[in-house]
Every structure is written in structure tokens, then in C-alpha cells.
C-alpha positions, 0 to 999 in steps of 0.5 A: 609860548607853549603855556597858553596853547596848553591852557587852551587845550585843557579848557577845550578838553574840559568843556568837551568832557563836561558839556554844559547840557550834561551839567544842566540835566544833572542838576535838575536830576539832583534837584528831583532826587532831593525833592523826592527825599523831602516829600517822602519824609512828610508821609504820615504814619497812616500812609506808611502803614498802607504802603507797608501792607501793599509791599507785603502783598507785593512780596507774596504775589511776586514770590509765589508766581511767575511773571505774567504778560501784564507784569512784563508789559508794565515793567517794559513801560517803566523802563522805556518811558523816560528814555523814549520821551527824552529821545522824542524831545530831541525832535522839538524845540520845546525839549529845551524846557521839557528835558530838564523837567523830565530829569527832575520828574525822573529823579523825584519819582525814583527818590520818592519811591525808594525813600518811601519804601525804605521808611515803610519796610524798616530795617528788617526789609532794608536789604530788599531795596537794592533788589527792587531798585538797583536794576532799574537805576543801573539801566534807566538812569544812564540810558535816559541821561545818554539820550537826554544830553544828545536830545537837548543839543538837538532841541537847542538847535531847533529852538535857535532855528525857530527863534531866527538865530539859525538862519545862516546855519545848515538844516538840522540833521539827525545822523546815524549816531543819534539813531544808533544811540537810541537803538543801543539804549533800547537793547540795554533797557530790554535786557534790564527789563528781563533781568528785573523780571527774572532776578527780583522774584528769585531774590524775594523768594529766597528772602521769604523762605 
């Protein structure tokens, strides 16, 4: 008698830990990462040379001077754009389509940038790649995923209402947890931006010295 009850409880816990919306977004993220890897391998030798010269100029400028207000603003935009867009897509039914596409694009951009730089700098500069990408990956991807899974749930409910499937349901409410989650992610992303602006020039200066 207890076995069916335990089985139902196990299924409930499994679905609760790994909801379908999280799996969907993870699959699109992995697809974007794979696509970025494939396209980065098709870069010609001339493109790799141009990227290498850009990278060397970036190293010299970053290591030689303190971060400017413009650099700080650009870094902040790079950290906030995907998580903020994921949060905003939770207020529109089109988020059902937009959020998976956002995750695919995010995975593509990060993967393409990482593998393109890896091919351009070669083995001698391979140790610099974690310094350039690790902080952004550790902060941006988790925050985007956290906000995206919550937003997809809201967007799905809005799509059901707009298509007539939610006529008997109560109006969609964005509770305090939705806003607190966004605020907490914004704080984390600000910390990540500050860390990148502070640590990356130090690491580059040590590597060039």
C-alpha cells in the first residue's frame, strides 16, 4: 500500500526539482553553446589575425590604465542586459517564444566569444581566458537562468489567458518573490561587474609584467 504513495511522492519531488521550463531553457542554452562552438571553428585565418591584434591592443589598454566611466557603463550593460530582458519577458505572452530564443542567443554569444578568443590567442594566452570570462559566466548565466525560469512560468500563464485557456483562472499576480528575485540578481550582477572591473586589469597587468 505504501509503494504507490512513495512512487507518487518521488515523481512529485522530481518534477518539482527539475521543472519542464528549466529543462527547456537549459536545452536552448546548450544549443546556443554548441552553435557558437561550431561557428567559431569556421573563422578564417585572417579573422583570427584581426582578433589577435584586437586582443593584444585590449591587453595593453586594460593593463595600462584604470577603468573609466565608459568602461564601467559598458561592463554593467553586458552584465545586466540578458537578465533584465529575461525578467521583462515575464510580463508578455511572447516570452514563451522570446525566452528560449534569448537563452539560445546568450549561449551562442558566450560560446562564440570564448572559442574565438581561444583560437586567436593560442596556447600561450590560454590561461587568460578564465580571467576574462569566468566572472561573467559565474554571475550572468545563473542570474539569467533564475530570472528566466520564473519569467517563463509567468509568460506561459499570460499566453494561456490570451488564448482563452485561463478564463476561469484568477488574474495573474506577480508576487513579492518575483520582484525580490530580480532585486537580488541585480545586486549580484553589480558585484560581478565591480569584480570584473577590478580583478581583470590586475590579472592582465601581472600576466604582461
